[in-house]
C-alpha positions in Angstrom: 0.3 0.1 0.1 1.0 3.8 -0.2 1.8 5.9 2.5 -1.6 7.5 2.0 -3.7 4.4 1.8 -4.7 1.8 4.6 -3.1 -1.8 4.7 -5.3 -4.7 4.4 -5.0 -5.2 8.0 -6.8 -1.5 8.8 -9.1 -1.8 6.0 -10.5 -5.1 7.5 -10.4 -3.9 11.2 -12.4 -0.7 9.8 -15.2 -3.2 8.0 -15.3 -4.9 11.2 -16.1 -2.1 13.3 -18.9 -1.6 11.2 -20.0 -4.9 12.1 -19.9 -4.5 15.8 -23.4 -5.1 16.7 -26.4 -7.2 15.0 -29.3 -5.3 13.9 -32.5 -6.4 13.7 -33.9 -6.9 10.1 -36.9 -5.4 8.9 -40.2 -6.9 9.0 -40.2 -10.1 6.8 -36.5 -10.4 6.7 -35.7 -12.5 9.8 -34.3 -15.0 7.7 -31.2 -13.6 7.1 -30.1 -13.9 10.8 -29.4 -17.3 9.5 -28.1 -16.7 5.9 -24.4 -17.2 5.7 -24.5 -15.3 2.2 -26.6 -12.7 3.2 -27.3 -12.2 6.7 -25.6 -12.5 10.3 -24.3 -15.9 10.3 -21.9 -15.0 7.7 -21.0 -11.6 10.1 -20.3 -14.3 12.4 -18.2 -15.9 10.6 -15.7 -12.7 9.9 -15.5 -12.5 13.8 -14.8 -16.0 14.2 -11.7 -15.3 12.2 -10.7 -12.2 13.7 -10.8 -14.2 16.9 -9.0 -16.7 16.0 -6.0 -14.6 14.9 -6.7 -12.4 17.7 -7.9 -9.2 16.3 -11.4 -9.6 18.1 -12.9 -11.3 20.9 -14.8 -14.9 21.5 -17.6 -12.2 23.2 -17.8 -10.5 19.8 -18.4 -13.9 18.3 -20.7 -15.1 20.7 -22.9 -11.7 20.4 -22.9 -12.5 16.5 -23.9 -16.6 16.7 -26.6 -16.2 19.2 -28.1 -13.4 16.9 -27.6 -15.8 14.1 -29.5 -18.7 16.1 -32.4 -16.2 17.3 -35.9 -17.2 16.5 -35.2 -20.9 15.4 -33.0 -22.7 12.6 -34.4 -24.1 9.6 -33.6 -27.7 8.6 -36.2 -27.7 6.0 -35.5 -29.2 2.3 -34.6 -25.4 1.3 -31.8 -25.3 3.5 -28.3 -25.6 2.5 -24.8 -24.0 2.7 -26.4 -20.6 2.4 -29.4 -21.2 5.1 -30.3 -22.7 8.1 -28.8 -26.0 9.7 -25.8 -26.6 7.5 -25.0 -23.0 7.6 -24.9 -22.6 11.4 -23.0 -25.7 11.6 -20.4 -24.5 9.5 -20.1 -21.2 11.5 -20.2 -23.3 14.5 -17.5 -25.7 13.6 -14.9 -22.9 12.3 -15.1 -21.6 15.8 -13.7 -24.5 17.1 -11.1 -24.5 14.1 -8.2 -24.0 16.7 -9.4 -27.3 18.4 -11.1 -25.3 21.4 -14.6 -27.2 21.4 -16.7 -24.2 21.5 -21.0 -24.8 21.2 -20.1 -28.5 21.5 -23.9 -29.2 22.7 -25.2 -26.9 19.8 -23.3 -28.7 17.1 -24.2 -32.5 18.2 -28.1 -31.3 17.7 -27.3 -29.2 14.2 -24.8 -32.0 12.7 -27.8 -34.3 13.5 -30.5 -32.3 11.7 -27.9 -31.9 8.7 -27.4 -35.5 8.5 -31.0 -36.1 8.3 -31.3 -33.4 5.8 -28.6 -34.4 3.5 -30.0 -38.2 3.2 -33.6 -36.7 2.7 -32.1 -34.5 -0.1 -30.3 -37.1 -1.8 -33.4 -39.4 -2.1 -34.9 -36.7 -3.7 -32.2 -36.3 -6.3 -32.1 -39.9 -6.9 -35.7 -40.2 -7.2 -36.0 -37.3 -9.6 -32.8 -39.4 -12.1 -35.0 -42.2 -11.7 -38.0 -40.4 -13.2 -35.6 -38.7 -16.0 -36.3 -35.1 -15.2 -34.1 -32.3 -15.5 -32.9 -30.9 -12.4 -32.8 -27.3 -11.1 -29.8 -25.6 -9.3 -31.5 -25.9 -6.0 -30.6 -29.8 -6.6 -26.8 -29.8 -6.5 -25.1 -26.3 -6.8 -22.8 -24.5 -4.1 -24.8 -22.1 -2.3 -28.1 -24.4 -2.1 -27.7 -27.7 -3.4 -26.1 -31.0 -2.1 -22.5 -29.7 -3.5 -22.8 -27.2 -0.8 -23.7 -29.4 2.0 -21.0 -32.1 0.9 -18.2 -29.3 1.1 -19.3 -28.7 4.7 -19.8 -32.3 5.1 -15.9 -33.1 3.7 -14.8 -30.8 6.2 -16.3 -31.8 9.3 -18.0 -35.4 8.6 -15.2 -36.8 6.3 -16.0 -40.5 7.2 -19.6 -40.0 7.0 -22.1 -42.0 5.0 -23.4 -38.9 4.1 -20.7 -37.7 2.5 -20.3 -40.7 0.3 -24.2 -40.5 -0.8 -23.1 -36.8 -1.8 -20.3 -37.9 -3.8 -22.0 -41.0 -5.1 -25.0 -38.4 -6.5 -22.6 -36.2 -8.3 -20.6 -39.0 -10.0 -24.6 -40.0 -11.4 -25.1 -36.3 -12.1 -22.7 -36.6 -14.6 -24.5 -39.4 -16.9 -26.2 -38.2 -19.7 -30.1 -37.5 -20.0 -31.9 -38.0 -22.5 -34.7 -35.6 -23.0 -37.1 -33.9 -25.9 -35.2 -36.2 -28.6 -31.7 -34.8 -27.2 -28.9 -36.2 -25.1 -27.9 -33.7 -22.6 -25.7 -33.4 -19.7 -26.8 -34.6 -16.3 -26.6 -31.4 -15.0 -28.6 -29.5 -17.7 -31.2 -27.4 -15.5 -34.2 -26.9 -17.2 -34.8 -23.2 -16.3 -32.7 -20.0 -17.1 -29.5 -18.5 -15.1 -32.4 -16.4 -12.9 -34.0 -19.6 -11.9 -37.2 -18.8 -14.7 -38.6 -20.2 -17.8 -37.8 -17.7 -20.1 -38.0 -17.2 -24.2 -34.1 -17.0 -24.1 -33.6 -20.4 -22.6 -35.9 -23.0 -24.4 -35.4 -26.2 -22.8 -32.9 -24.5 -20.2 -29.4 -24.5 -20.2 -26.1 -25.9 -18.6 -24.2 -23.8 -16.2 -20.4 -23.7 -16.5 -20.1 -21.5 -13.2 -18.5 -22.4 -9.8 -21.3 -21.1 -7.7 -24.4 -22.7 -9.6 -22.9 -24.8 -12.3 -21.1 -27.9 -12.9 -17.5 -26.5 -11.9 -18.7 -26.6 -8.5 -19.1 -30.8 -8.1 -16.1 -30.6 -10.0 -14.2 -28.8 -7.3 -16.0 -30.8 -4.7 -15.1 -33.9 -6.4 -11.5 -33.0 -6.7 -11.1 -32.2 -3.2 -12.3 -34.9 -1.7 -10.2 -36.9 -4.2 -7.4 -35.4 -2.8 -8.0 -36.1 0.8 -8.3 -39.8 -0.4 -11.8 -40.0 -0.4 -13.4 -41.7 -3.1 -16.6 -43.3 -4.4 -17.3 -45.7 -7.3 -17.0 -43.5 -10.7 -15.2 -40.9 -8.8 -12.2 -40.6 -11.1 -14.3 -41.1 -14.1 -17.0 -38.4 -13.2 -14.0 -35.7 -12.8 -12.5 -36.6 -16.5 -16.1 -36.2 -17.6 -16.4 -32.8 -16.3 -13.1 -31.8 -17.6 -13.5 -33.0 -21.0 -17.0 -30.9 -21.2 -15.0 -27.6 -20.0 -12.6 -28.3 -22.5 -14.8 -28.5 -25.0 -16.2 -25.1 -24.3 -12.9 -23.4 -23.6 -12.3 -20.0 -25.5 -9.3 -18.5 -26.4 -9.7 -15.1 -28.0 -5.8 -13.8 -27.8 -5.9 -12.7 -23.8 -5.9 -16.4 -22.7 -8.1 -18.9 -21.8 -11.7 -18.4 -20.8 -15.2 -20.2 -20.4 -18.7 -19.0 -20.8 -21.1 -18.7 -18.3 -23.7 -21.3 -19.8 -24.6 -23.3 -22.8 -28.4 -23.0 -24.7 -29.7 -25.7 -26.7 -29.0 -23.5 -29.9 -25.1 -23.4 -28.3 -25.0 -27.1 -28.5 -26.5 -27.2 -32.3 -24.1 -24.5 -33.6 -21.1 -26.1 -31.4 -20.0 -22.4 -30.6 -21.1 -20.3 -27.2 -23.3 -17.5 -27.8 -21.2 -15.2 -25.4 -18.4 -14.2 -27.5 -15.8 -12.5 -25.2 -14.4 -12.8 -21.3 -16.9 -11.6 -18.7 -15.7 -10.2 -15.8 -13.2 -12.5 -14.0 -14.9 -13.9 -10.6 -15.6 -16.6 -8.3 -19.1 -17.3 -9.1 -18.9 -17.4 -13.0 -15.5 -16.6 -14.4 -12.1 -18.2 -15.1 -10.9 -17.8 -11.9 -13.4 -20.1 -10.1 -13.4 -22.3 -13.2 -9.6 -22.1 -13.4 -9.2 -23.3 -9.5 -11.5 -26.2 -9.8 -10.0 -27.2 -12.9 -6.3 -27.0 -11.2 -8.1 -29.0 -7.5 -9.0 -31.8 -10.5 -5.7 -32.0 -11.8 -3.9 -32.2 -9.1 -6.4 -34.7 -7.2 -5.9 -36.8 -11.0 -2.4 -35.9 -11.1 -2.8 -34.3 -14.3 0.2 -31.9 -14.4 -0.6 -30.9 -18.1 -4.1 -29.7 -17.1 -2.9 -28.2 -14.0 -0.3 -26.4 -16.2 -3.4 -25.0 -18.4 -5.3 -24.3 -15.7 -3.0 -21.8 -13.9 -2.0 -20.6 -17.2 -5.6 -19.6 -17.5 -5.1 -18.0 -14.2 -2.5 -16.0 -14.8 -3.1 -14.8 -18.1 -6.5 -13.7 -16.6 -4.9 -11.6 -13.8 -2.8 -10.2 -16.5 -5.5 -8.7 -18.5 -6.0 -5.2 -17.8 -9.1 -5.2 -19.9 -10.6 -8.6 -18.0 -9.5 -6.7 -14.2 -11.4 -3.5 -15.3 -14.6 -5.3 -15.4 -14.9 -5.7 -12.0 -17.4 -3.3 -10.3 -17.9 -4.2 -6.5 -15.6 -5.7 -3.5 -17.7 -8.8 -2.6 -16.9 -12.2 -2.6 -19.3 -13.5 -5.5 -18.4 -11.5 -8.0 -15.7 -8.6 -7.0 -12.2 -8.0 -5.9 -12.5 -10.1 -2.6 -13.7 -13.4 -4.5 -10.9 -12.8 -6.8 -8.2 -12.1 -4.5 -9.2 -15.1 -2.1 -9.2 -17.7 -5.5 -6.2 -16.3 -6.6 -4.3 -17.0 -3.2 -5.3 -20.2 -2.9 -4.3 -21.0 -6.7 -1.0 -19.5 -6.0 0.1 -21.5 -2.9 -0.9 -24.8 -5.1 1.0 -23.3 -8.1 3.9 -24.9 -10.3 5.3 -21.4 -10.9 5.1 -18.2 -9.3 3.0 -16.7 -12.0 -0.3 -16.2 -10.3 1.5 -15.2 -6.9 3.4 -12.2 -8.2 -0.1 -10.7 -9.2 -1.4 -10.9 -5.3 -0.1 -7.6 -4.4 -1.8 -5.8 -7.1 -5.1 -7.4 -6.1 -4.3 -7.0 -2.8 -4.2 -3.0 -3.4 -6.9 -3.1 -5.5 -9.1 -4.9 -2.6 -8.1 -2.4 0.1 -8.7 1.1 -1.5 -12.1 -0.1 -2.8 -13.2 -1.9 0.6 -15.5 0.8 2.1 -17.8 0.2 -1.5 -19.2 -2.6 -0.6 -23.2 -3.3 -1.1 -24.6 -4.5 2.3 -23.0 -6.1 5.5 -23.3 -10.0 4.3 -20.7 -12.5 3.2 -21.0 -12.7 -0.3 -21.4 -9.6 -1.7 -21.0 -7.5 1.4 -18.2 -6.3 4.2 -18.3 -9.3 5.7 -16.7 -10.9 2.9 -14.5 -8.3 2.1 -12.9 -7.9 5.3 -11.9 -11.7 5.4 -10.4 -11.4 2.2 -8.4 -8.8 3.5 -7.5 -10.7 6.7 -5.7 -13.3 4.2 -4.2 -10.0 2.1 -2.5 -8.8 5.6 -1.6 -12.1 6.7 -0.5 -14.3 4.0 -1.4 -17.7 6.0 -4.5 -19.8 5.2 -7.4 -18.8 7.1 -7.4 -20.3 10.5 -11.4 -21.0 10.5 -11.0 -22.5 7.1 -13.9 -20.1 6.0 -13.4 -20.0 2.4 -14.5 -23.8 2.2 -17.7 -21.8 1.9 -16.3 -20.9 -2.0 -15.1 -25.0 -2.4 -11.4 -22.9 -2.8 -9.8 -25.9 -0.9 
């Protein structure tokens, strides 16, 4: 940082001060207390990381955890890593990442609910597959679906039958589906990217992004395999997804990139309707896809693919036009998510090409830290502050919070 500007640690402290005390939500928005992405639970995660590194107190943590649990915790079928019992379990496990068993009784209860929820959701997904219907994002994606729940289980119940069933389901998700006379990837959803039925997406689409698309399952399968947790067909599923990404990889002179999604018309022409790389982001852009492919390559000992993935990331980070398209600071599609994704990728990289870009990314995140939208984790101040903590310490988060993003 320059002498006139704040350091990443100072910028993180400033954001944390804005989140010193939980605030009540307007009528009808009480659900946000349980939200890891948009509400109180995500803010609690920030205070947990700060307490672990001595920048905050465990009393601060308890204030936010209590507020997150106020009003009950949902274990309904629409709960996932973003909301409800899995989200609160993720937060409480992060609080004991240092080996101190905080919230043990609450965690035991929550984990039972998460296990039951997982089995119920896998059963529903397998029944849908048996019918031959197309899935929706909410069945399998990171934020709402079984991939996100699987990420939680991988880190906190790695030997469980629940995790094994999620992984087996994701393997089956890579089996093709036959519908309307066409053979489609098993992850082809029946709706458009906004989870609606619109004229521009007749017959749905295949999403490539890490947040909602097939790259999320790839990252989870790869992370599990890297930990030697493998189910039948595991490696074949990884290879199937990677082959699909290879088919749709583009290169228009500034490095490899991937379209956000593929439509039925794109399948017919063999070319994506998206003609240029969009903003580099965790959720949809090259950084998230490249990190998932790097993880897959490491898990399968594919050095050539690892080099290609890391080259795509490095070229993306050195392209002023692509970096210039970033308009916010959040984890989802802003500077915070780009920094955290690039930092994790650099730690595993075979060359320093990505690592040398980190100081510039940290500078951009730091000088824009006050431009956040809201207070939450995914798009607000909490997420930006957590990425700033990584930039300040240049070490993996003690809480492991970025497992929420499927980055490790």
